[in-house]
C-alpha positions in Angstrom: 182.8 165.1 112.2 179.9 166.9 110.7 179.0 167.0 106.8 179.0 170.3 104.5 175.8 169.9 104.7 175.4 170.2 108.3 177.6 173.1 108.6 175.3 174.8 106.6 172.5 173.8 108.1 174.0 175.1 111.6 174.5 178.4 109.8 170.8 178.8 108.9 169.8 177.9 112.2 172.0 180.6 113.6 170.7 183.3 111.8 167.4 184.9 111.8 167.8 186.4 108.2 169.2 184.2 104.9 170.1 186.2 101.6 170.0 183.8 98.8 171.9 184.8 95.8 172.5 183.5 92.2 174.8 184.6 88.9 174.2 187.1 86.4 171.9 186.8 83.4 170.0 183.8 85.2 168.9 180.7 83.5 166.0 178.3 84.8 168.8 176.4 87.3 170.1 179.5 88.9 166.3 181.0 89.5 165.2 177.3 90.4 168.0 176.6 92.5 167.4 179.6 94.3 164.1 179.8 94.9 163.9 176.3 95.5 166.1 176.7 98.8 164.1 180.1 99.7 160.8 177.5 99.8 162.5 175.4 101.6 163.6 177.2 104.3 160.5 179.6 103.9 158.2 176.3 105.2 161.2 175.1 107.2 161.3 178.4 109.5 158.8 180.4 109.4 160.0 182.5 111.5 163.0 183.6 109.7 163.2 185.7 106.9 164.2 184.8 103.5 165.4 187.0 100.6 165.9 185.6 97.2 168.1 188.5 95.8 169.2 189.9 92.0 167.7 191.9 89.1 164.1 190.0 88.1 164.2 188.5 83.9 161.1 189.0 82.4 161.2 186.3 80.0 161.5 184.2 82.9 159.0 185.7 85.1 156.6 182.5 84.0 159.4 180.5 86.5 157.4 182.4 89.5 154.0 181.4 88.4 152.6 184.6 89.5 155.1 185.3 92.4 157.9 187.8 92.2 161.3 185.8 91.2 163.2 188.9 93.3 162.3 190.6 96.7 163.6 194.1 97.2 166.5 193.5 99.3 167.0 196.1 102.1 171.0 197.3 102.5 170.7 197.1 106.3 169.4 193.0 106.2 172.8 192.4 104.6 174.4 193.6 108.3 173.1 190.3 110.2 172.4 188.1 107.6 173.8 184.8 106.3 174.4 185.2 102.4 174.0 181.7 100.5 174.9 181.7 96.7 173.8 178.9 94.5 174.8 177.9 90.8 177.8 180.6 90.6 181.2 179.6 89.9 183.3 182.6 90.8 182.3 185.8 92.8 182.4 188.6 90.1 179.4 187.2 88.7 177.4 187.0 91.6 174.1 188.9 90.4 173.5 192.3 93.2 177.8 192.7 94.9 176.2 193.4 98.5 176.3 189.8 98.8 179.7 190.4 100.3 178.2 192.5 103.2 177.0 189.3 104.6 178.0 188.4 107.6 178.9 185.0 106.4 178.7 183.1 103.1 178.0 179.9 102.0 178.6 178.4 98.9 176.5 175.6 97.0 177.4 175.6 93.3 177.8 172.6 90.9 180.3 174.5 88.6 184.6 173.3 88.9 185.5 175.2 91.6 188.1 177.1 90.1 187.7 180.9 92.0 186.7 179.8 95.6 184.7 182.3 97.5 182.8 182.4 100.5 183.1 180.8 104.2 181.4 177.5 103.2 181.8 175.8 100.2 179.9 173.2 99.0 180.7 171.9 95.3 179.8 169.2 93.3 180.8 169.7 90.0 179.5 166.1 88.6 176.2 167.1 89.4 174.1 167.7 86.8 171.9 170.9 88.2 172.3 172.8 91.5 168.6 172.1 92.1 170.3 168.7 92.2 172.4 169.8 94.9 169.8 171.7 96.7 167.3 168.6 96.6 169.8 166.8 98.1 170.7 169.4 101.1 166.5 168.5 102.3 166.7 164.8 101.2 170.2 164.7 103.9 169.0 166.8 106.4 165.0 166.1 106.5 164.9 164.7 109.7 166.3 167.7 111.4 163.2 170.0 110.6 163.8 170.9 106.7 160.6 170.5 104.6 159.5 170.3 101.2 156.8 171.7 99.3 155.4 171.5 96.1 156.1 175.2 95.1 159.9 174.2 96.2 159.7 171.3 93.9 158.8 172.8 90.8 161.2 175.1 91.0 163.8 172.6 91.7 162.6 170.6 88.8 162.3 173.7 86.6 166.3 174.1 87.3 167.5 170.6 86.7 164.7 170.1 83.2 166.8 173.5 82.8 170.7 172.0 83.0 170.3 169.1 81.6 168.1 170.3 78.6 165.1 168.4 79.1 166.9 165.7 80.0 169.3 165.6 76.8 172.9 166.3 78.3 174.6 166.3 81.7 172.8 162.8 82.4 173.2 160.6 85.1 171.7 157.8 87.5 171.2 160.8 90.6 169.4 163.0 88.2 166.6 161.0 87.3 166.1 159.8 90.6 166.0 163.0 92.0 163.5 164.3 89.0 161.3 161.5 90.2 160.6 162.5 93.6 160.4 166.0 92.7 157.6 164.9 90.8 155.7 163.0 93.1 155.3 166.5 94.6 152.1 166.7 92.6 153.1 170.5 90.5 152.1 170.8 87.1 154.9 169.7 84.7 152.9 169.7 81.4 152.4 173.8 81.9 155.9 174.0 83.0 157.0 171.9 79.7 155.2 174.3 77.4 156.3 177.2 79.4 159.6 176.1 78.3 159.3 174.5 74.8 157.4 177.5 73.3 158.5 180.8 72.2 157.2 184.3 71.4 156.8 184.6 67.9 160.0 186.8 67.3 162.2 184.1 69.0 161.1 181.9 66.8 162.2 184.0 63.6 165.8 184.9 64.9 165.9 180.9 64.9 165.2 181.0 61.5 167.9 184.0 60.5 170.3 181.6 63.0 169.7 178.9 60.7 170.3 180.5 58.0 173.3 182.2 58.5 175.7 179.2 60.9 179.1 178.9 59.6 179.8 175.3 59.8 183.8 174.3 59.2 185.4 171.3 58.5 187.1 170.0 61.7 182.6 170.3 62.9 183.3 173.6 64.8 180.0 176.0 63.8 179.4 179.4 64.9 177.1 182.4 63.9 177.9 185.7 65.4 174.3 188.2 66.3 175.3 191.6 66.1 173.8 194.7 68.2 171.5 195.9 65.8 170.0 192.7 64.5 169.0 191.6 68.1 167.2 195.2 68.7 165.7 194.5 65.6 163.7 191.6 67.3 163.0 193.2 70.8 163.3 190.2 72.7 165.5 192.1 75.6 166.7 190.3 78.3 167.4 186.5 78.0 166.1 186.7 74.4 167.9 184.7 72.7 169.7 181.9 75.4 167.6 179.4 73.2 169.7 180.3 70.3 172.5 177.9 71.6 170.6 174.8 70.8 170.6 175.2 67.5 173.7 174.3 65.8 173.4 171.3 68.1 170.5 169.9 65.4 173.6 169.2 62.5 175.1 166.2 62.3 178.2 167.1 61.8 178.4 169.8 64.0 180.8 168.6 67.3 181.6 172.1 68.7 179.6 175.5 68.5 179.6 178.8 69.5 177.1 181.2 69.6 178.7 184.8 69.7 176.0 188.1 70.9 176.9 191.9 70.5 176.3 193.8 73.6 175.4 197.0 74.5 179.1 198.3 74.8 180.2 196.4 71.7 181.8 193.0 73.6 180.7 189.9 73.0 178.8 187.3 75.1 180.3 183.9 73.8 178.4 180.6 74.7 180.1 177.8 73.9 179.1 174.2 73.5 181.1 170.5 73.0 179.8 167.3 72.4 183.6 165.9 73.1 186.2 168.2 73.4 186.3 170.0 76.5 185.9 173.7 76.0 186.2 175.1 79.8 189.8 175.8 80.0 189.7 177.6 76.5 186.6 179.7 78.1 188.9 180.5 80.9 191.6 182.2 78.6 188.8 184.0 77.5 187.6 185.4 80.9 185.1 182.8 81.2 184.3 179.5 82.2 181.9 177.0 83.5 181.2 172.6 82.5 183.7 170.9 80.5 181.7 170.5 77.4 178.8 173.6 78.1 181.3 176.7 78.7 180.7 180.9 78.2 183.4 183.7 77.4 183.9 187.0 76.3 185.3 188.3 73.2 186.3 192.1 73.0 186.4 192.8 69.2 186.1 190.6 65.8 189.7 190.0 66.5 189.0 188.1 69.5 185.8 186.5 67.8 188.4 185.0 65.3 190.8 184.0 68.1 187.7 182.2 70.3 187.1 180.0 66.3 190.9 179.3 65.8 191.0 177.8 69.6 188.1 175.4 69.5 188.7 174.6 65.6 192.3 173.6 66.2 191.4 171.6 69.5 189.2 169.7 67.1 191.2 169.0 64.0 194.0 168.0 67.1 191.1 165.5 68.3 190.8 163.9 65.3 
């Protein structure tokens, strides 16, 4: 019986056009797994058209290393295309909803598969990053024509670094093994680390504001609310506040935390993290989801912000 990886490769070989999507508000793993897979397939099948779809985020443009991080994909390309969606748990979150117009859809992801979609699904929620799965795809099938390049290795390494917080969490033997193999392809990982560890001056100033305004409850739950006027005053743009999610973790007595970020329509995006209690079920109850210790959710107004705070606070108290 063929493995799911062999099934996916068989579909790739069938199609002349392949369009790779990832989730909205992309992080390094979304870009890394998408662009890494694109680079592998371009090197392996130069005769095919391989697109990377989705909105380009200026704050992460460095990932492209001078190359575009999103392609212009014509509507006509979907008519006879295989669509591959990476690092995206549920279909409403796929960036560019034209993905539904493809002939067939493949899902490759490392989030819990609570909302299955697509004709072919390869989900391993124990994997540290979707970029790890893309490397495994290459490694398992390299004797069937798949080629790794230095460019692809760099993208995948960025994905791993992003989703493990530079090897601080979501770790296992596999992620270190894969990272070591990727580094052997000789890309400049020192410059990549510089890009991932430095911030614009405005972002550093916002970090200071967050540190001064964190509320820490007796249970060990910490949170901060970033309203729209405050965020606009720092002029950080899309994805400009993603780094703030790690700030509360630096406080020794914090066990779980949340960053509430007001959107233009008045809703609040919630970034939830935990050291111990499982929080993805809480996130699902607030139109979100994710990993057991790292999830995202939504709060529709200040009253629902308090509901999220109460839920996590209660869970921490019950843990005791």
